[in-house]
N, C-alpha and C positions, 0 to 999 in steps of 0.2 A: 429489535436489537440488531446493531451492526457489529459483526465480528471481523476483526482485522488480525491476521496472522503474518508476522514478518519471519521469513525463513532465513536462518543463519547457519553457517557450517559449524560442526562440532568443535573443530580445532582451527586455529589461525594458520593460514598459509601465506607466506611472503609472496607479494606481487599478485595476490588473488583478492577478489572482492570479499568484504565481510558480510555481504548480503547475497542470498542466492534466489530469493523469490518473495512473492507477496500474494496473499489470498484475502479477498474481501467478500463477505457474504451478509445478506440480510437487508432489512429496511428499517428506517427510523420510525417511531410511532407516529400516528396520524396527528397527534397533538402539535407536531411541528409543521403541519401543513399537509394538504392532500397530495396524492400522487402527482408528480410533475411540478409541485409548488412547495415541496418539503424542504425547508431551509437546511436541515441537518444533512439530509441525503445529498442536497446540492453541494454543500461544502465538502463532504467526503468525496463525491464524484469529481469535483474540480481538482482536488489534490491528487487523487489516484489517476485520473485521466491525464493530468499534466505530467506526472511521473512516467506513465506509460508512453506518452508521445515523445518525451525527452529521451528516454532510454532507447526507444525505437529509432529516433533520429540519430543517436550516437552508435547505433548498431550493437547494442548491448543485450538485446532480448533473444533468447533461444526459442521462446514460445509465449503466447498469451491467449487467453480466452475471456470473452466478455459475454455476459448474459444478464437476464433480468435480476437485478440485485446482486450481481456477482462479477468479480474480476479476479483472474489469476494470471500471474506473470512469473516467468523463470528467466534468470540471468545466464548469459553465456559465461562459462568458466574462464574464458580468455578475455573477458571485458576489462577495461581499465578500472582498477580499484578506486582511483580517485573520482572518476565520473560516477560510478555506481554508488560508492559509499556516501559521497556528498549529496547525491540525489535522494537516497533513502533517508538520510538524516534530515534533510529539508522537509520531505513529506511526513516523516515520523514526528517531527516537531509540530507540524500542523495537526496531525491526528491526536497527539497528546493534548494539545491545547483544546481541541474539541471535546476530548474525553473529560478533561477537567471541568468544562462547562456543562457537559451532559453525561455525568458519570453512570447513570442507570441505563443509558441508551447505547453506549459504545464499550465494547470489550476488546482490549488489545493484548496480544501475547506474542512472545518471541519463541519460536520453535527451532531447536537445534537439530539438524539432520546430517 
């Protein structure tokens, strides 16, 4: 099971991003392919790595950690809301499309902190 947690602020703040972080953990079942050839893991990785690289390029990341089957990133509070919010919406749209196709293998939640 792949778990995706999108971190959002409890309350809206003008001129601040509506997303403050992302956490991905887990692996897709082997029925989608062996390690290194798993189509579902590849799709999630492509979306999350693109989000990470784009936000890093735009200097929006305060931190990130990558590991085996895991990715966590935190957004700088001073980041451009339009860059962060559009980027997250783009990635989240892809995650939701994959969840609709593989509902038992992907769990997505929004956490307000």
